[in-house]
PDB file of N, H, CA, C and O in Angstrom:
ATOM      1  N   MET A   1      13.849 -15.871 -22.470  1.00  0.00           N
ATOM      2  CA  MET A   1      12.627 -14.905 -21.635  1.00  0.00           C
ATOM      3  C   MET A   1      11.644 -15.118 -21.972  1.00  0.00           C
ATOM      4  O   MET A   1      11.417 -15.537 -23.107  1.00  0.00           O
ATOM      5  N   SER A   2      10.522 -14.844 -20.873  1.00  0.00           N
ATOM      6  H   SER A   2      10.706 -14.504 -19.951  1.00  0.00           H
ATOM      7  CA  SER A   2       8.873 -15.195 -20.690  1.00  0.00           C
ATOM      8  C   SER A   2       8.836 -14.542 -21.661  1.00  0.00           C
ATOM      9  O   SER A   2       9.796 -13.808 -21.896  1.00  0.00           O
ATOM     10  N   ASN A   3       7.698 -14.583 -22.575  1.00  0.00           N
ATOM     11  H   ASN A   3       6.918 -15.180 -22.385  1.00  0.00           H
ATOM     12  CA  ASN A   3       6.820 -13.306 -23.036  1.00  0.00           C
ATOM     13  C   ASN A   3       5.015 -13.312 -22.120  1.00  0.00           C
ATOM     14  O   ASN A   3       3.936 -12.871 -22.516  1.00  0.00           O
ATOM     15  N   ASP A   4       5.449 -14.111 -20.641  1.00  0.00           N
ATOM     16  H   ASP A   4       6.326 -14.469 -20.319  1.00  0.00           H
ATOM     17  CA  ASP A   4       4.129 -13.958 -20.451  1.00  0.00           C
ATOM     18  C   ASP A   4       3.868 -13.070 -20.213  1.00  0.00           C
ATOM     19  O   ASP A   4       4.886 -12.379 -20.248  1.00  0.00           O
ATOM     20  N   PRO A   5       2.496 -12.127 -19.763  1.00  0.00           N
ATOM     21  CA  PRO A   5       2.162 -10.808 -19.249  1.00  0.00           C
ATOM     22  C   PRO A   5       2.502 -10.589 -17.761  1.00  0.00           C
ATOM     23  O   PRO A   5       2.482 -11.292 -16.751  1.00  0.00           O
ATOM     24  N   LEU A   6       2.916  -8.946 -18.141  1.00  0.00           N
ATOM     25  H   LEU A   6       2.933  -8.375 -18.961  1.00  0.00           H
ATOM     26  CA  LEU A   6       3.007  -9.380 -16.426  1.00  0.00           C
ATOM     27  C   LEU A   6       1.750  -8.671 -15.827  1.00  0.00           C
ATOM     28  O   LEU A   6       0.882  -7.949 -16.318  1.00  0.00           O
ATOM     29  N   VAL A   7       2.145  -9.464 -13.779  1.00  0.00           N
ATOM     30  H   VAL A   7       2.850 -10.050 -13.380  1.00  0.00           H
ATOM     31  CA  VAL A   7       0.669  -9.575 -13.432  1.00  0.00           C
ATOM     32  C   VAL A   7       0.920  -8.626 -11.936  1.00  0.00           C
ATOM     33  O   VAL A   7       1.841  -8.516 -11.127  1.00  0.00           O
ATOM     34  N   GLN A   8      -0.183  -8.153 -12.064  1.00  0.00           N
ATOM     35  H   GLN A   8      -0.932  -8.242 -12.721  1.00  0.00           H
ATOM     36  CA  GLN A   8       0.227  -6.304 -10.709  1.00  0.00           C
ATOM     37  C   GLN A   8      -0.989  -7.620  -9.746  1.00  0.00           C
ATOM     38  O   GLN A   8      -1.835  -8.403 -10.177  1.00  0.00           O
ATOM     39  N   THR A   9      -0.378  -7.227  -7.997  1.00  0.00           N
ATOM     40  H   THR A   9       0.309  -6.591  -7.647  1.00  0.00           H
ATOM     41  CA  THR A   9      -1.396  -7.516  -7.238  1.00  0.00           C
ATOM     42  C   THR A   9      -0.175  -7.002  -6.069  1.00  0.00           C
ATOM     43  O   THR A   9       1.004  -6.661  -6.161  1.00  0.00           O
ATOM     44  N   THR A  10      -1.042  -7.133  -5.080  1.00  0.00           N
ATOM     45  H   THR A  10      -2.000  -7.409  -5.005  1.00  0.00           H
ATOM     46  CA  THR A  10      -0.203  -6.313  -3.735  1.00  0.00           C
ATOM     47  C   THR A  10      -0.500  -7.115  -2.820  1.00  0.00           C
ATOM     48  O   THR A  10      -0.413  -6.582  -1.714  1.00  0.00           O
ATOM     49  N   ASN A  11      -0.810  -8.161  -2.798  1.00  0.00           N
ATOM     50  H   ASN A  11      -0.880  -8.594  -3.697  1.00  0.00           H
ATOM     51  CA  ASN A  11      -0.623  -9.998  -2.118  1.00  0.00           C
ATOM     52  C   ASN A  11       0.289 -10.263  -1.762  1.00  0.00           C
ATOM     53  O   ASN A  11       1.114 -10.361  -2.671  1.00  0.00           O
ATOM     54  N   PRO A  12       0.671 -10.469  -0.789  1.00  0.00           N
ATOM     55  CA  PRO A  12       2.476 -11.016  -0.498  1.00  0.00           C
ATOM     56  C   PRO A  12       2.221 -11.978  -1.013  1.00  0.00           C
ATOM     57  O   PRO A  12       2.606 -12.006  -2.182  1.00  0.00           O
ATOM     58  N   ASP A  13       1.486 -13.239  -0.516  1.00  0.00           N
ATOM     59  H   ASP A  13       1.174 -13.217   0.433  1.00  0.00           H
ATOM     60  CA  ASP A  13       1.617 -14.530  -0.400  1.00  0.00           C
ATOM     61  C   ASP A  13       1.764 -14.763  -2.655  1.00  0.00           C
ATOM     62  O   ASP A  13       2.418 -15.705  -3.102  1.00  0.00           O
ATOM     63  N   GLN A  14       1.105 -13.827  -3.546  1.00  0.00           N
ATOM     64  H   GLN A  14       0.573 -13.062  -3.183  1.00  0.00           H
ATOM     65  CA  GLN A  14       1.368 -13.496  -4.837  1.00  0.00           C
ATOM     66  C   GLN A  14       2.620 -13.478  -5.293  1.00  0.00           C
ATOM     67  O   GLN A  14       3.149 -14.219  -6.121  1.00  0.00           O
ATOM     68  N   ILE A  15       3.297 -12.077  -4.361  1.00  0.00           N
ATOM     69  H   ILE A  15       2.867 -11.475  -3.689  1.00  0.00           H
ATOM     70  CA  ILE A  15       4.162 -10.977  -4.691  1.00  0.00           C
ATOM     71  C   ILE A  15       5.626 -12.333  -4.350  1.00  0.00           C
ATOM     72  O   ILE A  15       6.669 -12.390  -5.002  1.00  0.00           O
ATOM     73  N   LEU A  16       5.386 -12.917  -3.612  1.00  0.00           N
ATOM     74  H   LEU A  16       4.539 -12.871  -3.082  1.00  0.00           H
ATOM     75  CA  LEU A  16       6.976 -14.287  -2.884  1.00  0.00           C
ATOM     76  C   LEU A  16       6.674 -15.100  -4.463  1.00  0.00           C
ATOM     77  O   LEU A  16       7.539 -14.997  -5.333  1.00  0.00           O
ATOM     78  N   ASN A  17       5.682 -15.717  -4.674  1.00  0.00           N
ATOM     79  H   ASN A  17       4.980 -15.801  -3.967  1.00  0.00           H
ATOM     80  CA  ASN A  17       5.542 -16.885  -5.821  1.00  0.00           C
ATOM     81  C   ASN A  17       5.651 -16.355  -7.464  1.00  0.00           C
ATOM     82  O   ASN A  17       5.613 -17.147  -8.405  1.00  0.00           O
ATOM     83  N   LEU A  18       5.783 -14.975  -7.611  1.00  0.00           N
ATOM     84  H   LEU A  18       5.814 -14.332  -6.846  1.00  0.00           H
ATOM     85  CA  LEU A  18       6.064 -14.592  -9.203  1.00  0.00           C
ATOM     86  C   LEU A  18       7.882 -14.832  -9.182  1.00  0.00           C
ATOM     87  O   LEU A  18       8.891 -15.024  -8.504  1.00  0.00           O
ATOM     88  N   SER A  19       7.303 -14.639 -10.493  1.00  0.00           N
ATOM     89  H   SER A  19       6.483 -14.482 -11.044  1.00  0.00           H
ATOM     90  CA  SER A  19       9.479 -14.938 -11.496  1.00  0.00           C
ATOM     91  C   SER A  19       9.434 -13.775 -11.580  1.00  0.00           C
ATOM     92  O   SER A  19       8.354 -13.296 -11.924  1.00  0.00           O
ATOM     93  N   TYR A  20      10.595 -12.841 -11.298  1.00  0.00           N
ATOM     94  H   TYR A  20      11.473 -13.230 -11.018  1.00  0.00           H
ATOM     95  CA  TYR A  20      11.010 -12.073 -12.065  1.00  0.00           C
ATOM     96  C   TYR A  20      12.453 -12.028 -12.621  1.00  0.00           C
ATOM     97  O   TYR A  20      13.458 -12.576 -12.166  1.00  0.00           O
ATOM     98  N   PRO A  21      12.381 -11.623 -13.184  1.00  0.00           N
ATOM     99  CA  PRO A  21      14.088 -11.791 -14.070  1.00  0.00           C
ATOM    100  C   PRO A  21      15.050 -10.853 -13.570  1.00  0.00           C
ATOM    101  O   PRO A  21      16.255 -10.726 -13.785  1.00  0.00           O
ATOM    102  N   TYR A  22      14.250 -10.235 -12.864  1.00  0.00           N
ATOM    103  H   TYR A  22      13.271 -10.338 -12.689  1.00  0.00           H
ATOM    104  CA  TYR A  22      15.789  -9.134 -11.622  1.00  0.00           C
ATOM    105  C   TYR A  22      15.480  -9.294 -10.606  1.00  0.00           C
ATOM    106  O   TYR A  22      14.467  -9.980 -10.475  1.00  0.00           O
ATOM    107  N   GLU A  23      16.236  -8.707  -9.184  1.00  0.00           N
ATOM    108  H   GLU A  23      17.059  -8.150  -9.290  1.00  0.00           H
ATOM    109  CA  GLU A  23      15.707  -8.672  -7.900  1.00  0.00           C
ATOM    110  C   GLU A  23      16.687  -7.454  -7.759  1.00  0.00           C
ATOM    111  O   GLU A  23      17.603  -7.183  -8.536  1.00  0.00           O
ATOM    112  N   ILE A  24      16.287  -6.695  -6.502  1.00  0.00           N
ATOM    113  H   ILE A  24      15.543  -6.915  -5.871  1.00  0.00           H
ATOM    114  CA  ILE A  24      17.160  -5.721  -6.498  1.00  0.00           C
ATOM    115  C   ILE A  24      16.394  -5.953  -4.410  1.00  0.00           C
ATOM    116  O   ILE A  24      15.411  -6.303  -3.757  1.00  0.00           O
ATOM    117  N   GLU A  25      17.633  -5.489  -4.321  1.00  0.00           N
ATOM    118  H   GLU A  25      18.431  -5.204  -4.852  1.00  0.00           H
ATOM    119  CA  GLU A  25      17.494  -5.473  -2.417  1.00  0.00           C
ATOM    120  C   GLU A  25      18.380  -3.833  -2.318  1.00  0.00           C
ATOM    121  O   GLU A  25      19.509  -3.431  -2.595  1.00  0.00           O
ATOM    122  N   ILE A  26      17.278  -3.320  -1.830  1.00  0.00           N
ATOM    123  H   ILE A  26      16.360  -3.646  -1.605  1.00  0.00           H
ATOM    124  CA  ILE A  26      18.079  -1.266  -1.048  1.00  0.00           C
ATOM    125  C   ILE A  26      17.887  -1.303  -0.032  1.00  0.00           C
ATOM    126  O   ILE A  26      16.856  -1.726   0.491  1.00  0.00           O
ATOM    127  N   SER A  27      18.858  -0.859   0.513  1.00  0.00           N
ATOM    128  H   SER A  27      19.695  -0.515   0.088  1.00  0.00           H
ATOM    129  CA  SER A  27      18.291  -0.062   2.104  1.00  0.00           C
ATOM    130  C   SER A  27      18.614   1.284   2.040  1.00  0.00           C
ATOM    131  O   SER A  27      19.210   1.833   1.113  1.00  0.00           O
ATOM    132  N   GLN A  28      18.145   1.867   3.197  1.00  0.00           N
ATOM    133  H   GLN A  28      17.662   1.421   3.950  1.00  0.00           H
ATOM    134  CA  GLN A  28      18.085   3.164   3.234  1.00  0.00           C
ATOM    135  C   GLN A  28      18.691   3.191   4.656  1.00  0.00           C
ATOM    136  O   GLN A  28      18.831   2.179   5.342  1.00  0.00           O
ATOM    137  N   SER A  29      19.048   4.473   5.046  1.00  0.00           N
ATOM    138  H   SER A  29      18.934   5.295   4.488  1.00  0.00           H
ATOM    139  CA  SER A  29      19.654   5.491   6.290  1.00  0.00           C
ATOM    140  C   SER A  29      20.140   6.383   6.047  1.00  0.00           C
ATOM    141  O   SER A  29      20.519   6.551   4.888  1.00  0.00           O
ATOM    142  N   LYS A  30      20.312   7.181   6.846  1.00  0.00           N
ATOM    143  H   LYS A  30      20.004   7.044   7.787  1.00  0.00           H
ATOM    144  CA  LYS A  30      20.714   8.505   6.744  1.00  0.00           C
ATOM    145  C   LYS A  30      22.265   8.909   7.677  1.00  0.00           C
ATOM    146  O   LYS A  30      23.019   8.555   8.583  1.00  0.00           O
ATOM    147  N   SER A  31      21.996   9.903   6.640  1.00  0.00           N
ATOM    148  H   SER A  31      21.383  10.191   5.904  1.00  0.00           H
ATOM    149  CA  SER A  31      23.883  10.752   6.789  1.00  0.00           C
ATOM    150  C   SER A  31      24.314  11.998   6.867  1.00  0.00           C
ATOM    151  O   SER A  31      25.046  12.503   6.016  1.00  0.00           O
ATOM    152  N   GLY A  32      23.571  13.033   8.674  1.00  0.00           N
ATOM    153  H   GLY A  32      22.977  12.623   9.366  1.00  0.00           H
ATOM    154  CA  GLY A  32      23.515  13.595   8.470  1.00  0.00           C
ATOM    155  C   GLY A  32      22.022  14.419   8.740  1.00  0.00           C
ATOM    156  O   GLY A  32      21.282  14.404   9.724  1.00  0.00           O
ATOM    157  N   SER A  33      21.902  15.217   7.287  1.00  0.00           N
ATOM    158  H   SER A  33      22.502  15.229   6.488  1.00  0.00           H
ATOM    159  CA  SER A  33      20.422  15.313   6.760  1.00  0.00           C
ATOM    160  C   SER A  33      20.080  14.994   5.149  1.00  0.00           C
ATOM    161  O   SER A  33      19.073  15.316   4.519  1.00  0.00           O
ATOM    162  N   ASN A  34      21.241  14.263   4.706  1.00  0.00           N
ATOM    163  H   ASN A  34      22.059  14.001   5.218  1.00  0.00           H
ATOM    164  CA  ASN A  34      20.831  13.691   3.604  1.00  0.00           C
ATOM    165  C   ASN A  34      20.864  11.598   3.472  1.00  0.00           C
ATOM    166  O   ASN A  34      21.729  10.763   3.735  1.00  0.00           O
ATOM    167  N   HIS A  35      19.587  11.521   2.992  1.00  0.00           N
ATOM    168  H   HIS A  35      18.884  12.200   2.777  1.00  0.00           H
ATOM    169  CA  HIS A  35      19.244  10.582   2.967  1.00  0.00           C
ATOM    170  C   HIS A  35      20.332   9.343   2.143  1.00  0.00           C
ATOM    171  O   HIS A  35      20.795   9.906   1.151  1.00  0.00           O
ATOM    172  N   VAL A  36      20.815   8.027   2.227  1.00  0.00           N
ATOM    173  H   VAL A  36      20.439   7.570   3.033  1.00  0.00           H
ATOM    174  CA  VAL A  36      21.259   7.553   1.470  1.00  0.00           C
ATOM    175  C   VAL A  36      20.601   6.087   1.000  1.00  0.00           C
ATOM    176  O   VAL A  36      20.034   5.451   1.888  1.00  0.00           O
ATOM    177  N   TYR A  37      20.644   5.525  -0.320  1.00  0.00           N
ATOM    178  H   TYR A  37      21.104   6.042  -1.042  1.00  0.00           H
ATOM    179  CA  TYR A  37      20.060   4.332  -0.303  1.00  0.00           C
ATOM    180  C   TYR A  37      21.427   3.343  -0.921  1.00  0.00           C
ATOM    181  O   TYR A  37      22.051   3.758  -1.898  1.00  0.00           O
ATOM    182  N   ILE A  38      21.778   2.123  -0.306  1.00  0.00           N
ATOM    183  H   ILE A  38      21.271   1.786   0.487  1.00  0.00           H
ATOM    184  CA  ILE A  38      22.544   1.059  -0.690  1.00  0.00           C
ATOM    185  C   ILE A  38      22.142  -0.156  -1.280  1.00  0.00           C
ATOM    186  O   ILE A  38      21.716  -1.140  -0.676  1.00  0.00           O
ATOM    187  N   VAL A  39      22.311  -0.025  -2.553  1.00  0.00           N
ATOM    188  H   VAL A  39      22.657   0.774  -3.044  1.00  0.00           H
ATOM    189  CA  VAL A  39      22.340  -1.707  -3.106  1.00  0.00           C
ATOM    190  C   VAL A  39      22.886  -2.319  -2.768  1.00  0.00           C
ATOM    191  O   VAL A  39      24.093  -2.085  -2.812  1.00  0.00           O
ATOM    192  N   LYS A  40      22.546  -3.200  -2.349  1.00  0.00           N
ATOM    193  H   LYS A  40      21.565  -3.390  -2.314  1.00  0.00           H
ATOM    194  CA  LYS A  40      23.088  -4.012  -2.063  1.00  0.00           C
ATOM    195  C   LYS A  40      22.623  -5.841  -2.149  1.00  0.00           C
ATOM    196  O   LYS A  40      22.606  -6.480  -1.097  1.00  0.00           O
ATOM    197  N   SER A  41      22.357  -6.364  -3.166  1.00  0.00           N
ATOM    198  H   SER A  41      22.371  -5.845  -4.020  1.00  0.00           H
ATOM    199  CA  SER A  41      22.385  -7.092  -3.860  1.00  0.00           C
ATOM    200  C   SER A  41      21.878  -6.724  -5.656  1.00  0.00           C
ATOM    201  O   SER A  41      21.000  -5.865  -5.742  1.00  0.00           O
ATOM    202  N   LEU A  42      22.335  -7.265  -6.865  1.00  0.00           N
ATOM    203  H   LEU A  42      23.047  -7.963  -6.795  1.00  0.00           H
ATOM    204  CA  LEU A  42      21.348  -6.429  -7.798  1.00  0.00           C
ATOM    205  C   LEU A  42      21.703  -8.482  -8.243  1.00  0.00           C
ATOM    206  O   LEU A  42      22.834  -8.951  -8.371  1.00  0.00           O
ATOM    207  N   LYS A  43      20.613  -9.150  -8.358  1.00  0.00           N
ATOM    208  H   LYS A  43      19.694  -8.770  -8.254  1.00  0.00           H
ATOM    209  CA  LYS A  43      20.087 -10.429  -9.567  1.00  0.00           C
ATOM    210  C   LYS A  43      19.751 -10.405 -10.757  1.00  0.00           C
ATOM    211  O   LYS A  43      18.594 -10.065 -11.003  1.00  0.00           O
ATOM    212  N   ILE A  44      20.670 -10.762 -11.877  1.00  0.00           N
ATOM    213  H   ILE A  44      21.610 -11.038 -11.677  1.00  0.00           H
ATOM    214  CA  ILE A  44      19.770 -10.900 -12.829  1.00  0.00           C
ATOM    215  C   ILE A  44      19.341 -12.084 -13.206  1.00  0.00           C
ATOM    216  O   ILE A  44      20.023 -12.823 -12.497  1.00  0.00           O
ATOM    217  N   ARG A  45      18.669 -12.760 -13.847  1.00  0.00           N
ATOM    218  H   ARG A  45      18.115 -12.159 -14.423  1.00  0.00           H
ATOM    219  CA  ARG A  45      18.245 -13.938 -14.240  1.00  0.00           C
ATOM    220  C   ARG A  45      18.365 -13.409 -16.250  1.00  0.00           C
ATOM    221  O   ARG A  45      18.120 -12.355 -16.838  1.00  0.00           O
ATOM    222  N   GLY A  46      18.775 -14.552 -16.635  1.00  0.00           N
ATOM    223  H   GLY A  46      18.973 -15.408 -16.158  1.00  0.00           H
ATOM    224  CA  GLY A  46      19.006 -15.265 -18.091  1.00  0.00           C
ATOM    225  C   GLY A  46      19.729 -15.710 -18.964  1.00  0.00           C
ATOM    226  O   GLY A  46      20.853 -15.216 -19.042  1.00  0.00           O
ATOM    227  N   ASP A  47      19.428 -16.557 -19.715  1.00  0.00           N
ATOM    228  H   ASP A  47      18.515 -16.959 -19.652  1.00  0.00           H
ATOM    229  CA  ASP A  47      20.011 -17.409 -20.517  1.00  0.00           C
ATOM    230  C   ASP A  47      21.520 -16.885 -21.660  1.00  0.00           C
ATOM    231  O   ASP A  47      22.553 -17.530 -21.834  1.00  0.00           O
ATOM    232  N   SER A  48      21.236 -15.875 -22.118  1.00  0.00           N
ATOM    233  H   SER A  48      20.396 -15.351 -21.977  1.00  0.00           H
ATOM    234  CA  SER A  48      22.592 -15.115 -22.547  1.00  0.00           C
ATOM    235  C   SER A  48      23.856 -13.952 -21.483  1.00  0.00           C
ATOM    236  O   SER A  48      23.923 -14.110 -20.264  1.00  0.00           O
ATOM    237  N   ALA A  49      24.318 -13.380 -21.871  1.00  0.00           N
ATOM    238  H   ALA A  49      24.263 -13.251 -22.862  1.00  0.00           H
ATOM    239  CA  ALA A  49      25.039 -12.878 -21.340  1.00  0.00           C
ATOM    240  C   ALA A  49      24.480 -11.148 -22.074  1.00  0.00           C
ATOM    241  O   ALA A  49      24.610 -10.191 -21.311  1.00  0.00           O
ATOM    242  N   SER A  50      23.941 -10.895 -23.403  1.00  0.00           N
ATOM    243  H   SER A  50      23.835 -11.673 -24.022  1.00  0.00           H
ATOM    244  CA  SER A  50      23.447  -9.629 -23.705  1.00  0.00           C
ATOM    245  C   SER A  50      22.114  -9.938 -22.876  1.00  0.00           C
ATOM    246  O   SER A  50      21.969  -8.988 -22.107  1.00  0.00           O
ATOM    247  N   GLU A  51      21.120 -10.827 -22.712  1.00  0.00           N
ATOM    248  H   GLU A  51      21.237 -11.599 -23.337  1.00  0.00           H
ATOM    249  CA  GLU A  51      20.028 -11.154 -22.015  1.00  0.00           C
ATOM    250  C   GLU A  51      19.428 -10.045 -20.528  1.00  0.00           C
ATOM    251  O   GLU A  51      18.573  -9.200 -20.263  1.00  0.00           O
ATOM    252  N   VAL A  52      20.683 -10.860 -19.846  1.00  0.00           N
ATOM    253  H   VAL A  52      21.377 -11.546 -20.061  1.00  0.00           H
ATOM    254  CA  VAL A  52      21.173 -10.621 -18.528  1.00  0.00           C
ATOM    255  C   VAL A  52      21.728  -8.917 -18.546  1.00  0.00           C
ATOM    256  O   VAL A  52      21.354  -8.097 -17.708  1.00  0.00           O
ATOM    257  N   VAL A  53      22.610  -8.632 -19.590  1.00  0.00           N
ATOM    258  H   VAL A  53      22.913  -9.298 -20.271  1.00  0.00           H
ATOM    259  CA  VAL A  53      22.945  -7.095 -19.837  1.00  0.00           C
ATOM    260  C   VAL A  53      21.797  -5.758 -19.915  1.00  0.00           C
ATOM    261  O   VAL A  53      21.839  -4.586 -19.544  1.00  0.00           O
ATOM    262  N   GLU A  54      20.606  -6.755 -20.714  1.00  0.00           N
ATOM    263  H   GLU A  54      20.571  -7.708 -21.015  1.00  0.00           H
ATOM    264  CA  GLU A  54      19.220  -5.554 -21.085  1.00  0.00           C
ATOM    265  C   GLU A  54      18.815  -5.548 -19.714  1.00  0.00           C
ATOM    266  O   GLU A  54      18.864  -4.424 -19.215  1.00  0.00           O
ATOM    267  N   GLU A  55      18.372  -6.596 -18.838  1.00  0.00           N
ATOM    268  H   GLU A  55      18.332  -7.510 -19.243  1.00  0.00           H
ATOM    269  CA  GLU A  55      17.981  -6.805 -18.214  1.00  0.00           C
ATOM    270  C   GLU A  55      18.651  -5.607 -17.151  1.00  0.00           C
ATOM    271  O   GLU A  55      18.023  -4.573 -16.925  1.00  0.00           O
ATOM    272  N   THR A  56      20.206  -5.919 -16.436  1.00  0.00           N
ATOM    273  H   THR A  56      20.716  -6.760 -16.620  1.00  0.00           H
ATOM    274  CA  THR A  56      20.114  -5.003 -15.665  1.00  0.00           C
ATOM    275  C   THR A  56      20.116  -3.363 -16.494  1.00  0.00           C
ATOM    276  O   THR A  56      20.869  -2.687 -15.793  1.00  0.00           O
ATOM    277  N   GLY A  57      19.758  -2.751 -17.299  1.00  0.00           N
ATOM    278  H   GLY A  57      19.146  -3.300 -17.868  1.00  0.00           H
ATOM    279  CA  GLY A  57      20.221  -1.441 -17.698  1.00  0.00           C
ATOM    280  C   GLY A  57      18.243  -1.243 -17.020  1.00  0.00           C
ATOM    281  O   GLY A  57      17.765  -0.179 -16.626  1.00  0.00           O
ATOM    282  N   LYS A  58      17.234  -3.063 -17.107  1.00  0.00           N
ATOM    283  H   LYS A  58      17.622  -3.927 -17.426  1.00  0.00           H
ATOM    284  CA  LYS A  58      15.457  -2.252 -16.755  1.00  0.00           C
ATOM    285  C   LYS A  58      15.679  -1.862 -15.270  1.00  0.00           C
ATOM    286  O   LYS A  58      15.400  -0.747 -14.831  1.00  0.00           O
ATOM    287  N   ALA A  59      16.307  -3.067 -14.391  1.00  0.00           N
ATOM    288  H   ALA A  59      16.534  -3.973 -14.748  1.00  0.00           H
ATOM    289  CA  ALA A  59      16.313  -3.265 -13.402  1.00  0.00           C
ATOM    290  C   ALA A  59      16.578  -1.321 -12.901  1.00  0.00           C
ATOM    291  O   ALA A  59      15.792  -0.550 -12.352  1.00  0.00           O
ATOM    292  N   LEU A  60      17.828  -1.129 -13.333  1.00  0.00           N
ATOM    293  H   LEU A  60      18.466  -1.756 -13.779  1.00  0.00           H
ATOM    294  CA  LEU A  60      18.147  -0.099 -12.993  1.00  0.00           C
ATOM    295  C   LEU A  60      17.449   1.024 -13.256  1.00  0.00           C
ATOM    296  O   LEU A  60      17.604   2.146 -12.775  1.00  0.00           O
ATOM    297  N   ASN A  61      16.892   0.751 -13.824  1.00  0.00           N
ATOM    298  H   ASN A  61      16.766  -0.161 -14.214  1.00  0.00           H
ATOM    299  CA  ASN A  61      16.038   1.861 -14.324  1.00  0.00           C
ATOM    300  C   ASN A  61      14.709   1.915 -13.619  1.00  0.00           C
ATOM    301  O   ASN A  61      14.144   2.990 -13.817  1.00  0.00           O
ATOM    302  N   VAL A  62      14.076   1.122 -12.896  1.00  0.00           N
ATOM    303  H   VAL A  62      14.535   0.248 -12.736  1.00  0.00           H
ATOM    304  CA  VAL A  62      13.361   0.782 -12.003  1.00  0.00           C
ATOM    305  C   VAL A  62      13.131   1.658 -10.652  1.00  0.00           C
ATOM    306  O   VAL A  62      12.238   2.345 -10.157  1.00  0.00           O
ATOM    307  N   LEU A  63      14.574   1.200 -10.314  1.00  0.00           N
ATOM    308  H   LEU A  63      15.300   0.642 -10.717  1.00  0.00           H
ATOM    309  CA  LEU A  63      15.845   1.790  -8.947  1.00  0.00           C
ATOM    310  C   LEU A  63      15.848   3.673  -9.988  1.00  0.00           C
ATOM    311  O   LEU A  63      16.445   4.448  -9.240  1.00  0.00           O
ATOM    312  N   LYS A  64      15.600   4.098 -10.716  1.00  0.00           N
ATOM    313  H   LYS A  64      15.115   3.469 -11.323  1.00  0.00           H
ATOM    314  CA  LYS A  64      15.817   5.551 -10.924  1.00  0.00           C
ATOM    315  C   LYS A  64      14.929   5.944 -10.496  1.00  0.00           C
ATOM    316  O   LYS A  64      14.762   6.743  -9.575  1.00  0.00           O
ATOM    317  N   THR A  65      13.812   5.081 -11.531  1.00  0.00           N
ATOM    318  H   THR A  65      13.948   4.432 -12.280  1.00  0.00           H
ATOM    319  CA  THR A  65      12.477   5.765 -11.368  1.00  0.00           C
ATOM    320  C   THR A  65      11.086   6.049 -10.046  1.00  0.00           C
ATOM    321  O   THR A  65      10.229   6.931 -10.003  1.00  0.00           O
ATOM    322  N   TYR A  66      11.359   4.898  -9.110  1.00  0.00           N
ATOM    323  H   TYR A  66      12.056   4.181  -9.144  1.00  0.00           H
ATOM    324  CA  TYR A  66      11.867   4.891  -7.949  1.00  0.00           C
ATOM    325  C   TYR A  66      12.269   5.874  -6.887  1.00  0.00           C
ATOM    326  O   TYR A  66      12.024   6.835  -6.158  1.00  0.00           O
ATOM    327  N   LEU A  67      12.642   5.433  -7.096  1.00  0.00           N
ATOM    328  H   LEU A  67      12.841   4.652  -7.688  1.00  0.00           H
ATOM    329  CA  LEU A  67      14.622   7.351  -6.283  1.00  0.00           C
ATOM    330  C   LEU A  67      13.416   8.630  -7.063  1.00  0.00           C
ATOM    331  O   LEU A  67      12.863   9.484  -6.370  1.00  0.00           O
ATOM    332  N   ASP A  68      13.235   8.524  -8.345  1.00  0.00           N
ATOM    333  H   ASP A  68      13.685   7.830  -8.908  1.00  0.00           H
ATOM    334  CA  ASP A  68      12.956  10.056  -8.918  1.00  0.00           C
ATOM    335  C   ASP A  68      11.406  10.519  -8.073  1.00  0.00           C
ATOM    336  O   ASP A  68      11.160  11.566  -7.473  1.00  0.00           O
ATOM    337  N   ALA A  69      10.617   9.437  -8.273  1.00  0.00           N
ATOM    338  H   ALA A  69      10.817   8.587  -8.760  1.00  0.00           H
ATOM    339  CA  ALA A  69       9.696   9.914  -7.048  1.00  0.00           C
ATOM    340  C   ALA A  69       9.736  10.022  -6.082  1.00  0.00           C
ATOM    341  O   ALA A  69       8.911  10.808  -5.615  1.00  0.00           O
ATOM    342  N   LEU A  70      10.756   9.290  -5.048  1.00  0.00           N
ATOM    343  H   LEU A  70      11.426   8.652  -5.427  1.00  0.00           H
ATOM    344  CA  LEU A  70      10.577   9.904  -3.753  1.00  0.00           C
ATOM    345  C   LEU A  70      11.472  10.942  -3.545  1.00  0.00           C
ATOM    346  O   LEU A  70      12.049  11.111  -2.471  1.00  0.00           O
ATOM    347  N   ASN A  71      11.624  11.692  -4.590  1.00  0.00           N
ATOM    348  H   ASN A  71      11.155  11.555  -5.462  1.00  0.00           H
ATOM    349  CA  ASN A  71      12.622  13.100  -4.204  1.00  0.00           C
ATOM    350  C   ASN A  71      11.695  14.148  -5.206  1.00  0.00           C
ATOM    351  O   ASN A  71      11.988  15.342  -5.137  1.00  0.00           O
ATOM    352  N   GLN A  72      10.379  13.665  -6.308  1.00  0.00           N
ATOM    353  H   GLN A  72      10.141  12.696  -6.365  1.00  0.00           H
ATOM    354  CA  GLN A  72       9.384  14.666  -6.124  1.00  0.00           C
ATOM    355  C   GLN A  72       8.562  14.396  -4.591  1.00  0.00           C
ATOM    356  O   GLN A  72       7.419  14.785  -4.834  1.00  0.00           O
ATOM    357  N   MET A  73       8.583  14.074  -3.606  1.00  0.00           N
ATOM    358  H   MET A  73       9.511  13.758  -3.409  1.00  0.00           H
ATOM    359  CA  MET A  73       7.689  13.768  -2.837  1.00  0.00           C
ATOM    360  C   MET A  73       7.758  14.902  -1.362  1.00  0.00           C
ATOM    361  O   MET A  73       6.942  14.777  -0.449  1.00  0.00           O
TER     362      MET A  73
END
């Protein structure tokens, strides 16, 4: 796993060219009055199984943080 510092950007071209250890694709729909979030894909990159499991936990934590923030709105 690379120890390169994280780069924060909002430029779409730069975002597409960054390399992340994981990629989450989610979609949202509405079922009655409930909002439903669907994890369409979860891709984890790593050189070892333990590294992939660790990154999976981090990716899911990012998703949970995002959804918690939405619930606070």
